[in-house]
N, C-alpha and C positions, 0 to 999 in steps of 0.2 A: 504493500500500500504506500509506504514512504521509503523508497529505496535509499540506501546509504545514510539513513537517519537513525541514530540511536534514540530509542524512545523508552519512556517509563509510563506508568499509570499512577494516577492519584484517584483514590476512591472517595466520591462525594455523594452522600445520601444513597449509598448502594450502587452507584453508577461509576464505572471506570472511565476516567477522562485521560486521554492521551497527552503526554507532554514530551518535549524533547529532553535530551540528556541533562540540560541545565535547569529544567523545570518550567520552561515556557510552554504555555498551552499550544497545542497544534491546531485545533479548530476554535477560532475566536468566538464562534457562536455558542460554544459550550460553557462560556464563562458565566458565573453567577456569584452572588455574595458568599454563598456557601463554599464555592470553589476557592474564593479568595481567603476565607477563614481557614480552610483545610490546608491550602498551600502555605499560608503564613505560619500555621502550627508546625508544619514540617521544617520551617526555617527558624523556629523558636521565637516567633513574634506574635504578640497578641495585638490585634487591630483595635486602635482607639478611634475616636471621632476625627482626629487629625489625619490619621492614615486614610480613612474613608474619604475625607475631603480631597486628599491628593489622588487617590485611586480614581475617583469620579472625575476630577479635573483631567487626569491623563486620558481616561476613556473618552470624555467629551472632546478633548483636543484631537485625539485620533479620529473620531467620527467626523469632525469638521475639516481636518487637514490631511488625513490619510498618511500621516507620518508621526513618529514619536516626538513628543515635546522636548525641546532642549532645556537643560537645567537652568540656563539663564532666564528663559521665559517663565519657568516654574517659579524661580526666585522672585522675579518681577511681580508675578501674580500674587504669590503668597505674602510678599512684603505689603502689598496693598490690602490684602484680606486680614492678615494676622499682625501686621506691624513689623518693624525692623528686628524686634527681639527674637521672633520665631520665623519670620519670613526671610531666611537667609540660607545659603548653601550648607553651612555647618549644621544648622538645625535639621534641615531635610536629610542630610546624611546621618545624623544621630538617630532620627526616628526610623530610618531605613538602613540599618547597619550593614547589611549584606549587599553591597553594591550601590547604595544610595538610591535616590528616587528614579534615576535613569534606568538602572538595572532591576533592583528589587521592586521598585514601584511598578514598572512596566510588567514585570513577571506576575505580580499579584493582581494587577489590573487586567490580566488576561490578554496582554498585547504581545506583539512579536518581539523577538530579540532585537536589541538596538543594532542598527547598521554598524558593521565592523566588528561585532563580537564574534568570538570563535566558540 
């Protein structure tokens, strides 16, 4: 089905969801909040309201632009929403400790691997 792609599965509500070897969802249409919670749990992360704000921002950005959001655009957005104390790259990387919002955020938001990732 996916030649030359190493895949894994993540069980969500009794359904197996296919991911690549790094944990990125293969079929974007299979994403759900339950998927995000299950994927986060495998990464040792409990999703807070702030995580959900970022995940939905990433998903909305993807829907509108058909590309992943750049970190600088995330920072600009969240600086306006959260203020400078939390709306900065350091804070976003702190709440997404496994690759920052660009990698871990996209992964949990059910988006594709960031261009250039191996």
